[in-house]
Backbone as CSV, one residue per row, in Angstrom:
resi,resn,N_x,N_y,N_z,CA_x,CA_y,CA_z,C_x,C_y,C_z
1,MET,1.182,-1.044,0.000,-0.116,-0.241,0.059,0.768,1.237,-0.177
2,GLU,0.365,2.449,-1.014,1.275,3.234,-0.832,1.245,4.155,0.321
3,ASP,1.510,5.106,0.325,1.750,6.182,1.420,-0.034,6.613,1.767
4,VAL,-0.346,6.416,3.225,-1.194,6.401,3.735,-1.817,7.916,4.106
5,ALA,-3.077,8.850,4.723,-3.078,9.643,4.778,-4.003,9.221,5.629
6,VAL,-3.868,10.143,6.573,-4.953,10.109,7.610,-5.718,11.341,7.999
7,VAL,-6.903,11.790,7.414,-7.708,12.602,7.818,-9.393,13.005,9.150
8,THR,-8.857,13.978,9.687,-10.415,13.769,10.556,-11.059,14.755,10.367
9,GLY,-12.444,13.968,11.084,-13.580,15.488,10.785,-13.553,15.346,9.614
10,ALA,-13.666,14.228,8.597,-13.969,14.369,6.869,-15.591,13.674,6.289
11,SER,-16.521,13.867,7.293,-17.921,13.829,6.990,-18.164,14.252,5.985
12,SER,-17.555,15.937,6.066,-18.735,16.972,5.694,-17.385,18.861,5.330
13,GLY,-17.521,19.333,4.918,-17.089,20.407,4.905,-15.819,20.720,4.427
14,ILE,-15.166,20.971,5.030,-13.331,21.417,5.053,-12.648,19.704,4.848
15,GLY,-12.975,19.106,6.039,-12.517,17.824,6.081,-12.326,17.289,4.268
16,GLU,-14.024,17.066,4.607,-14.579,15.986,3.108,-13.678,17.083,2.232
17,ALA,-13.707,18.371,1.731,-12.659,18.478,0.896,-11.355,18.063,0.778
18,ILE,-10.901,17.923,2.103,-9.442,17.632,1.766,-9.503,16.140,1.541
19,ALA,-9.811,15.133,1.951,-10.243,13.753,1.856,-10.172,13.530,-0.149
20,GLN,-10.764,14.552,-0.322,-11.487,14.389,-1.788,-10.310,14.815,-2.435
21,ASP,-9.690,16.000,-2.360,-8.332,16.104,-3.119,-7.227,15.272,-2.542
22,LEU,-7.471,14.287,-2.090,-6.001,13.507,-1.489,-5.901,12.545,-2.319
23,LEU,-7.844,11.673,-2.570,-7.787,10.816,-3.612,-8.135,11.001,-4.501
24,ASP,-8.572,12.145,-5.403,-8.404,12.256,-7.065,-6.555,13.031,-6.857
25,GLN,-5.649,12.675,-5.745,-3.931,12.758,-6.074,-3.545,10.872,-6.180
26,GLY,-4.466,10.431,-6.317,-4.620,8.494,-5.514,-4.224,8.356,-4.310
27,ARG,-4.063,8.706,-3.153,-3.743,8.643,-2.192,-4.671,7.469,-1.040
28,THR,-4.785,6.533,-0.503,-6.079,6.411,0.066,-5.519,7.080,1.439
29,VAL,-6.985,7.519,1.923,-7.486,8.415,2.579,-8.275,7.881,4.053
30,VAL,-7.383,7.125,4.402,-8.402,7.178,6.380,-9.091,7.966,7.133
31,THR,-10.525,8.094,7.362,-10.814,9.336,8.057,-11.078,8.776,9.241
32,LEU,-11.276,9.451,9.985,-11.570,9.250,12.028,-12.663,10.318,12.117
33,GLN,-13.869,10.221,11.914,-14.845,10.545,12.918,-16.077,10.427,13.572
34,ARG,-16.734,10.778,14.030,-18.295,9.811,14.110,-18.951,9.264,13.602
35,ARG,-19.504,10.349,12.048,-20.209,9.469,11.552,-19.426,9.449,9.559
36,PRO,-19.881,8.315,8.901,-19.358,7.923,8.073,-19.119,8.461,6.935
37,PRO,-18.425,9.024,5.725,-17.614,10.323,4.937,-19.242,9.954,4.048
38,ARG,-19.173,11.356,3.076,-20.209,11.075,2.244,-19.654,10.448,0.464
39,ILE,-18.224,10.543,0.987,-17.811,9.944,-0.359,-17.752,8.623,-0.553
40,LYS,-17.769,8.640,-1.804,-17.955,6.612,-2.127,-16.977,6.804,-2.682
41,HIS,-15.544,5.775,-2.489,-14.375,5.887,-2.955,-13.827,4.427,-2.805
42,PRO,-13.246,3.329,-3.977,-12.585,2.684,-3.510,-11.513,2.640,-1.798
43,LYS,-10.482,4.052,-2.509,-9.689,3.913,-1.472,-10.035,4.624,-0.051
44,ILE,-11.193,5.258,-0.167,-11.468,6.368,1.753,-12.167,5.136,2.454
45,LEU,-11.141,4.873,3.813,-11.316,4.100,4.627,-12.053,4.536,6.265
46,PHE,-12.920,4.296,6.637,-13.409,5.270,7.608,-13.921,4.308,8.998
47,HIS,-13.092,5.142,10.106,-12.956,4.701,11.540,-13.419,5.071,12.217
48,GLU,-14.300,5.006,13.200,-15.836,5.821,13.901,-14.839,5.411,15.266
49,VAL,-15.042,6.439,15.457,-14.488,7.310,17.015,-15.364,8.407,17.369
50,ASP,-15.169,8.770,18.938,-15.453,9.994,18.995,-13.930,10.242,19.690
51,LEU,-13.390,11.225,18.798,-11.956,11.796,19.231,-12.127,12.841,20.653
52,THR,-12.906,12.624,21.361,-13.418,14.168,22.394,-13.062,12.507,23.767
53,ASP,-13.099,11.508,23.509,-12.918,10.009,24.201,-11.359,9.555,23.778
54,ALA,-10.380,10.444,25.171,-8.868,9.896,24.939,-8.326,8.563,24.702
55,VAL,-9.626,7.700,25.272,-8.538,6.285,25.384,-9.198,5.829,24.501
56,ALA,-10.951,6.186,23.682,-11.446,5.727,22.247,-10.092,6.340,20.958
57,ALA,-9.397,7.709,21.588,-8.683,8.211,20.449,-7.647,7.733,20.359
58,THR,-7.195,7.463,21.175,-5.692,6.147,21.534,-5.308,5.413,20.365
59,ALA,-7.028,4.657,21.343,-7.209,3.102,21.036,-7.511,3.356,19.139
60,VAL,-7.890,4.540,18.356,-7.829,3.760,17.207,-6.907,5.131,16.296
61,ALA,-5.693,5.575,17.163,-4.260,5.930,16.750,-4.228,4.656,16.503
62,LYS,-3.834,3.864,17.917,-3.178,2.459,17.614,-3.169,1.853,16.519
63,GLN,-4.842,1.420,16.025,-5.210,-0.161,15.040,-4.936,1.035,13.669
64,VAL,-4.406,2.156,13.364,-4.147,2.910,12.487,-2.713,3.344,12.119
65,ALA,-2.427,3.768,13.110,-0.628,3.405,12.983,0.025,1.952,12.884
66,ALA,-0.609,0.900,13.171,-0.245,-0.533,12.968,-0.451,-0.950,12.157
67,ALA,-1.821,-0.796,11.156,-1.750,-0.884,9.931,-1.981,-0.697,8.515
68,TYR,-1.735,1.124,8.528,-1.422,2.000,7.771,0.096,2.715,8.220
69,PRO,1.054,2.809,6.737,2.661,3.386,6.272,1.313,5.078,6.444
70,VAL,0.965,5.201,7.008,1.081,6.517,7.259,1.642,7.804,7.410
71,ARG,2.088,8.644,5.942,2.943,9.526,6.148,2.339,10.910,6.020
72,TYR,0.732,11.261,6.166,-0.003,12.233,5.514,-0.703,12.590,7.187
73,LEU,-0.952,13.494,7.858,-2.031,13.593,8.833,-2.598,15.100,8.591
74,VAL,-3.530,15.081,9.166,-4.241,16.206,9.031,-5.385,16.742,10.222
75,ASN,-5.333,17.146,11.237,-6.268,17.534,11.989,-7.134,18.066,12.213
76,ASN,-8.300,17.923,11.274,-9.435,19.133,10.915,-9.914,19.259,11.954
77,ALA,-10.272,18.340,12.995,-12.445,17.781,13.518,-11.923,18.871,14.668
78,GLY,-13.199,19.484,14.300,-12.674,20.668,15.694,-14.269,20.614,15.978
79,ALA,-14.546,21.514,16.945,-15.767,21.939,17.790,-15.975,23.478,18.405
80,ASN,-16.758,24.047,18.154,-16.877,25.743,18.492,-18.330,25.953,18.950
81,ARG,-18.014,25.752,20.595,-19.323,26.220,21.436,-18.948,27.764,21.857
82,PRO,-19.697,28.462,20.839,-19.971,30.167,21.247,-20.192,30.474,21.933
83,GLY,-19.683,31.696,22.159,-20.616,32.426,24.041,-19.867,33.244,24.252
84,SER,-20.027,34.443,25.013,-19.764,35.338,25.743,-18.664,34.478,26.624
85,LEU,-18.295,35.606,27.579,-17.174,35.302,28.635,-18.212,34.847,29.795
86,GLU,-19.214,35.887,29.775,-20.434,35.101,30.888,-20.816,33.405,30.844
87,ALA,-21.708,33.974,29.510,-21.789,32.147,29.363,-21.066,31.169,28.702
88,ALA,-19.406,31.884,28.652,-18.675,30.135,28.507,-19.074,29.264,29.230
89,THR,-18.335,28.191,29.446,-18.694,27.404,30.933,-17.281,26.245,30.834
90,VAL,-16.306,25.741,31.357,-15.467,24.965,31.837,-15.554,23.968,30.810
91,GLU,-17.126,22.928,31.040,-17.454,22.220,29.878,-17.123,22.341,28.935
92,ASP,-17.851,23.749,28.345,-17.012,24.402,26.874,-15.495,24.093,26.341
93,MET,-15.687,24.987,27.269,-13.315,24.695,27.273,-12.860,23.083,27.250
94,ASP,-13.467,22.015,27.871,-13.003,20.917,27.842,-13.381,19.764,27.042
95,HIS,-14.502,20.278,26.464,-14.826,20.075,24.785,-13.973,20.091,23.302
96,VAL,-13.290,21.557,23.948,-12.858,22.088,22.605,-11.555,21.545,22.764
97,TYR,-11.728,21.586,23.811,-9.240,20.883,23.827,-9.691,19.900,23.804
98,ALA,-10.541,18.907,23.771,-10.354,17.677,23.574,-10.398,17.327,22.143
99,LEU,-11.410,18.175,21.601,-11.007,17.550,19.824,-10.221,18.602,19.485
100,ASN,-9.572,19.896,20.127,-9.217,20.174,18.898,-7.193,20.481,18.605
101,VAL,-7.088,20.396,20.566,-5.956,20.122,20.942,-5.303,18.889,21.132
102,ARG,-6.218,18.477,22.262,-5.318,16.870,22.347,-5.439,15.949,21.767
103,ALA,-6.589,15.574,20.886,-7.145,14.871,19.787,-6.091,14.409,19.199
104,ALA,-5.639,16.300,18.301,-4.491,16.044,17.644,-3.138,15.563,18.254
105,MET,-2.868,16.054,19.530,-1.294,15.583,20.278,-1.457,13.891,20.146
106,ILE,-2.778,13.130,20.507,-2.980,11.787,20.401,-2.503,11.227,18.845
107,LEU,-2.514,11.654,18.132,-2.348,11.040,16.473,-0.748,11.784,16.602
108,ILE,-0.623,12.124,16.662,0.613,12.505,16.372,1.639,11.898,16.984
109,GLN,1.309,11.590,18.160,2.441,10.833,19.205,2.367,9.782,18.488
110,THR,1.447,9.284,17.728,0.903,8.302,17.459,1.714,7.634,16.096
111,LEU,1.202,8.321,15.433,1.687,8.126,14.029,2.981,9.039,13.203
112,VAL,3.715,9.886,14.740,5.080,10.328,14.214,5.914,9.400,13.912
113,PRO,5.685,8.130,14.814,6.869,7.411,14.742,7.453,6.522,13.671
114,GLY,6.241,6.202,12.701,6.158,5.340,11.406,6.856,6.042,10.535
115,MET,6.586,7.795,10.528,7.207,9.066,10.224,8.944,9.250,9.725
116,ARG,8.592,8.883,11.248,10.480,8.781,11.568,10.894,7.335,10.747
117,ALA,10.831,6.857,11.001,11.502,5.566,9.945,11.167,5.772,8.752
118,ALA,10.726,6.598,8.247,10.507,6.614,6.586,11.222,7.871,6.820
119,LYS,11.549,8.798,7.392,12.047,9.893,7.532,11.772,10.903,6.400
120,PHE,9.945,10.477,7.002,9.191,11.683,6.349,8.093,11.811,6.558
121,GLY,7.497,13.107,6.844,6.434,13.331,7.071,5.485,14.474,6.749
122,ARG,4.497,14.508,7.005,3.621,15.842,6.278,2.502,15.986,7.635
123,ILE,2.220,16.575,8.179,1.171,17.143,9.208,0.694,18.729,9.237
124,VAL,0.080,18.498,8.820,-1.803,19.843,9.337,-2.280,20.083,9.888
125,SER,-2.589,20.944,10.470,-3.684,21.055,11.440,-4.360,22.675,11.249
126,ILE,-6.004,22.054,11.176,-6.947,23.534,11.196,-7.130,23.982,11.576
127,SER,-6.281,25.916,11.810,-6.667,26.561,13.370,-8.088,27.239,12.745
128,SER,-7.684,28.878,12.648,-8.512,29.517,12.631,-8.326,30.801,12.848
129,ARG,-8.895,32.152,11.275,-8.579,33.376,11.756,-9.366,33.935,13.010
130,ALA,-9.795,33.194,13.614,-10.243,33.598,15.164,-10.016,33.932,16.021
131,ILE,-8.087,32.968,15.931,-7.315,33.365,16.780,-7.169,34.306,17.356
132,LEU,-6.879,35.203,16.001,-6.684,37.255,16.017,-7.497,37.606,17.012
133,GLY,-8.692,37.541,17.256,-9.862,38.261,17.918,-11.264,37.351,17.396
134,LYS,-12.005,37.153,18.042,-13.740,37.938,17.614,-14.501,37.135,18.520
135,THR,-15.622,38.014,18.825,-16.210,37.740,19.850,-17.298,36.189,20.122
136,GLN,-17.728,36.179,20.784,-18.133,34.400,21.171,-17.715,34.173,20.866
137,ARG,-15.946,34.141,20.466,-15.673,32.908,20.855,-14.347,32.165,21.649
138,LEU,-14.388,32.795,22.575,-13.481,32.255,23.900,-13.043,30.796,23.929
139,ALA,-13.779,29.603,23.767,-13.715,28.261,24.183,-12.908,27.994,22.478
140,TYR,-13.748,28.527,21.482,-12.497,28.024,19.658,-11.732,28.741,20.067
141,ALA,-11.398,29.824,20.177,-9.911,30.720,19.668,-8.954,30.161,20.279
142,ALA,-9.664,30.223,21.674,-7.828,29.239,22.676,-7.405,27.898,21.980
143,GLY,-8.769,27.267,21.670,-8.359,25.505,21.263,-7.892,26.075,19.919
144,LYS,-7.911,26.779,18.597,-7.078,26.988,17.775,-5.746,27.389,17.892
145,ALA,-5.970,28.100,19.151,-4.568,29.609,19.181,-3.641,27.909,19.659
146,GLY,-3.915,27.146,20.781,-3.442,25.663,20.994,-2.898,24.967,19.509
147,LEU,-3.061,25.231,18.957,-3.255,24.229,17.730,-1.804,24.732,17.198
148,VAL,-1.764,26.065,16.722,-0.674,26.951,16.054,0.535,26.552,17.414
149,GLY,0.386,27.160,18.459,1.749,26.403,19.742,2.438,25.082,19.404
150,MET,1.582,24.489,19.629,1.810,22.799,19.172,2.754,22.887,17.896
151,THR,1.826,23.940,16.731,2.862,23.630,15.209,4.590,24.007,15.457
152,ARG,4.022,24.632,16.392,5.096,25.716,16.563,6.849,24.895,17.328
153,VAL,5.826,23.989,18.321,6.833,23.459,18.890,7.055,22.262,18.579
154,LEU,6.348,21.710,17.716,6.783,20.355,16.694,7.650,20.586,15.795
155,CYS,7.465,21.814,14.794,7.964,21.882,13.845,9.836,21.920,14.627
156,LEU,10.440,22.075,15.709,11.666,22.284,16.062,11.979,21.005,16.051
157,GLU,10.904,19.894,17.154,10.831,18.240,17.279,11.282,17.613,16.092
158,LEU,10.289,17.917,14.633,10.685,16.641,14.248,10.971,17.109,12.638
159,ALA,11.979,18.383,12.846,12.724,18.684,11.701,13.579,17.834,10.957
160,ALA,14.389,17.885,11.963,15.497,16.658,11.227,14.999,15.318,10.916
161,ASP,13.668,14.701,11.043,13.023,13.847,10.713,12.762,13.399,9.133
162,GLY,12.609,14.405,9.031,12.109,15.131,7.428,10.360,15.236,7.189
163,ILE,9.832,15.651,9.259,8.671,15.814,8.948,8.224,16.992,9.362
164,THR,7.300,17.901,8.598,7.050,19.073,7.981,5.588,18.960,9.388
165,ILE,5.656,20.387,10.029,4.242,20.701,10.459,3.997,21.551,10.184
166,ASN,2.597,22.542,9.610,1.795,23.539,9.447,0.551,23.743,9.915
167,ALA,-0.291,25.026,10.207,-1.104,24.860,10.028,-2.202,25.633,8.949
168,VAL,-3.447,25.934,9.002,-3.935,26.758,8.220,-5.290,27.335,8.690
169,ALA,-4.891,28.316,9.122,-6.803,29.547,9.463,-6.911,29.491,8.681
170,PRO,-8.384,29.071,8.767,-9.662,29.524,7.153,-10.140,30.931,7.810
171,GLY,-10.624,31.494,7.502,-11.633,32.611,7.782,-12.658,32.098,7.376
172,PRO,-14.406,32.935,7.519,-15.348,32.091,6.538,-15.445,31.721,5.812
173,VAL,-15.845,30.684,5.546,-15.937,29.745,4.614,-17.300,28.739,4.697
174,ALA,-18.081,28.729,3.152,-19.472,28.055,2.787,-19.462,26.844,3.190
175,THR,-19.322,26.145,4.586,-19.530,24.810,4.772,-21.332,24.982,5.260
176,GLU,-21.422,24.064,4.839,-23.025,24.077,6.140,-23.601,24.583,6.977
177,LEU,-22.848,24.284,7.802,-23.028,24.845,8.869,-22.721,26.513,9.269
178,PHE,-21.900,27.062,8.113,-21.975,28.317,7.982,-22.904,28.756,7.292
179,ASP,-23.409,27.912,6.449,-24.658,28.459,5.307,-26.318,28.294,6.068
180,ASN,-26.112,27.077,6.925,-27.380,27.467,7.939,-27.057,28.806,8.670
181,GLY,-26.107,29.062,8.940,-26.867,30.165,9.981,-26.608,31.299,9.356
182,HIS,-25.736,31.350,7.738,-26.140,32.858,6.832,-26.213,31.507,5.937
183,PRO,-28.158,32.478,5.590,-28.577,31.706,4.563,-28.038,32.957,3.518
184,GLN,-28.072,31.939,1.987,-28.077,32.639,1.116,-28.503,34.143,0.621
185,GLY,-28.588,35.238,0.537,-28.922,36.361,0.246,-29.608,37.030,1.468
186,SER,-28.981,36.054,2.934,-29.459,36.888,4.071,-28.752,38.148,4.523
187,ALA,-28.951,39.420,5.302,-28.745,40.206,5.778,-27.287,39.629,6.319
188,LYS,-27.259,38.906,7.357,-26.551,37.778,7.799,-25.048,37.752,7.256
189,ARG,-25.791,37.172,6.106,-24.595,36.639,5.006,-23.773,37.718,4.085
190,GLN,-24.260,38.985,3.549,-23.701,40.231,2.966,-23.325,41.000,4.522
191,ALA,-23.317,41.252,5.360,-22.458,41.885,6.098,-21.014,41.274,6.513
192,VAL,-21.314,39.566,6.743,-19.920,39.573,6.667,-18.967,39.446,5.226
193,ILE,-19.999,39.373,4.194,-19.363,39.174,2.928,-18.744,40.748,2.584
194,ASP,-19.461,41.495,3.306,-18.929,42.816,3.367,-17.585,43.520,4.514
195,SER,-17.831,42.703,4.854,-16.810,42.856,5.660,-15.321,41.770,5.386
196,ILE,-15.248,40.945,4.593,-14.237,40.415,3.744,-13.333,40.838,2.548
197,PRO,-12.286,41.203,2.933,-11.636,42.752,1.401,-11.956,41.480,0.167
198,VAL,-12.103,40.727,-0.367,-12.349,40.220,-1.419,-13.026,40.048,-1.803
199,LYS,-14.160,40.595,-0.278,-16.077,40.252,-0.576,-16.647,39.217,-1.179
200,TRP,-15.615,38.009,-0.763,-16.579,37.084,-1.037,-16.789,35.632,-0.042
201,VAL,-17.357,35.173,-0.040,-16.727,33.765,1.221,-16.301,32.790,-0.216
202,GLY,-15.341,32.250,0.830,-14.826,31.333,0.654,-14.770,30.023,0.635
203,THR,-14.774,28.783,0.289,-15.051,27.433,-0.129,-13.892,26.239,0.453
204,PRO,-14.664,24.906,1.160,-13.618,24.410,1.723,-12.953,23.603,0.523
205,ARG,-12.598,24.276,-0.996,-11.300,23.575,-1.720,-10.662,24.423,-1.726
206,ASP,-10.735,26.105,-1.344,-10.184,26.790,-1.065,-8.865,26.569,0.106
207,VAL,-9.764,26.158,1.385,-8.793,25.930,2.508,-8.266,24.284,1.542
208,ALA,-8.404,23.366,0.730,-8.298,22.113,0.786,-6.850,22.277,-0.110
209,ARG,-6.531,23.372,-0.890,-5.575,23.528,-1.682,-4.451,23.968,-1.158
210,ALA,-4.959,25.151,0.585,-4.124,24.967,0.842,-3.670,23.633,1.394
211,VAL,-3.983,22.894,2.289,-3.823,22.377,2.824,-2.340,21.196,1.337
212,GLY,-3.471,21.357,0.518,-2.544,20.149,-0.351,-0.770,20.891,-0.167
213,PHE,-0.114,21.959,-0.376,0.469,22.936,0.071,1.260,22.334,0.343
214,PHE,1.050,22.542,1.843,1.583,21.934,2.586,1.987,19.947,2.441
215,LEU,0.578,19.601,2.281,1.162,18.546,2.266,2.520,18.465,1.078
216,SER,2.434,18.531,0.039,3.553,18.213,-1.065,4.667,17.861,-0.607
217,PRO,5.117,16.937,-1.461,6.637,16.390,-1.135,7.523,17.508,-1.619
218,ASP,7.473,18.419,-1.932,8.154,19.238,-2.434,8.330,20.277,-1.320
219,ALA,6.700,20.518,-0.321,7.771,21.302,0.367,8.026,21.471,2.276
220,GLY,9.197,20.664,0.778,9.892,20.536,2.711,10.537,21.456,3.636
221,TYR,10.964,22.396,2.689,11.547,23.616,3.390,10.467,24.667,3.918
222,ILE,9.731,24.329,4.138,8.010,24.991,5.047,7.796,24.281,6.251
223,SER,7.980,24.434,7.796,7.201,23.983,8.852,7.408,24.636,10.050
224,GLY,5.971,25.000,10.418,6.376,25.680,12.086,5.361,27.232,11.475
225,GLN,5.056,26.632,10.309,3.892,28.830,9.725,2.538,28.109,9.744
226,THR,2.137,29.130,10.362,0.339,29.596,9.334,-0.212,30.540,8.575
227,LEU,-1.019,29.617,7.614,-1.419,30.315,7.021,-2.872,30.747,6.900
228,PHE,-3.644,31.314,6.872,-4.477,32.252,6.866,-5.251,32.037,5.504
229,VAL,-5.671,31.545,5.215,-7.048,31.354,4.076,-8.551,31.576,4.654
230,CYS,-8.339,33.363,4.102,-9.397,34.236,4.377,-9.407,35.032,4.240
231,GLY,-9.541,35.785,2.894,-9.564,36.296,1.654,-9.677,38.080,2.330
232,GLY,-8.169,37.852,3.236,-8.228,39.405,3.878,-7.724,39.631,5.261
233,SER,-8.887,38.681,5.861,-9.827,39.401,7.012,-8.537,39.164,8.117
234,SER,-7.897,38.456,7.740,-6.310,38.270,9.140,-5.834,39.856,8.580
235,VAL,-6.082,40.434,7.401,-5.188,42.015,7.550,-5.831,42.893,8.107
236,SER,-7.434,42.693,7.582,-8.466,43.804,7.658,-8.754,44.102,9.478
237,GLY,-8.216,42.751,10.127,-8.983,42.909,11.338,-10.692,42.456,11.226
238,SER,-11.227,42.093,10.673,-12.713,41.324,10.283,-12.466,40.820,11.034
239,GLY,-14.187,40.168,11.116,-15.009,38.472,12.172,-14.172,36.942,10.884
240,GLY,-14.086,36.549,11.117,-13.685,35.060,10.769,-14.789,34.089,11.615
241,ASN,-14.144,32.439,11.180,-14.335,31.143,11.929,-14.394,31.660,13.292
């Protein structure tokens, strides 16, 4: 079996687009999440798991590491518990960190030995433009910022082994979740569009292309970086995911 890619949270949205891009490149893709992927393809393999459960996440990570030559990992699964300072709870923070940060750590720890043995690996974690500041995103922004910190630390620890690790931070992206909260033609959606310098909402494919760049074997001189895929909103200071 050729080198395998693991993508978490690939049942819809950005994760689905990333998985499809990898399949289009001829790679085998292992997806880890609670719901089966909608993609039908002979090279997509699904492992059902609740990644907020550390025991379950560790077990499935070990199973995947033993079964496949994983050389690519995309930590896409994430949780958002919107709320102001007054409304946020410790349970919100624990849930967000469990999925955004702890699950990523477990997968990296488990899959990196195989990458080290091969002297090659590519890891990308999906952060968010919200790490630069967005109201009602206390837990979410903290968790996504944690991924950036992890990326910078592990860049230094993994570089000598031929393993790169980077982060992609999307701004507003037209996923099903976004569309449900910002219906086509609504004033709420238009307000978001008006706040983005390029004046349109990104697509999951826009993010997938950025991830694909970091996953490329030719991107070996780029590590520890965070790329904002946000239509310029990270520069303008406008809101994002």
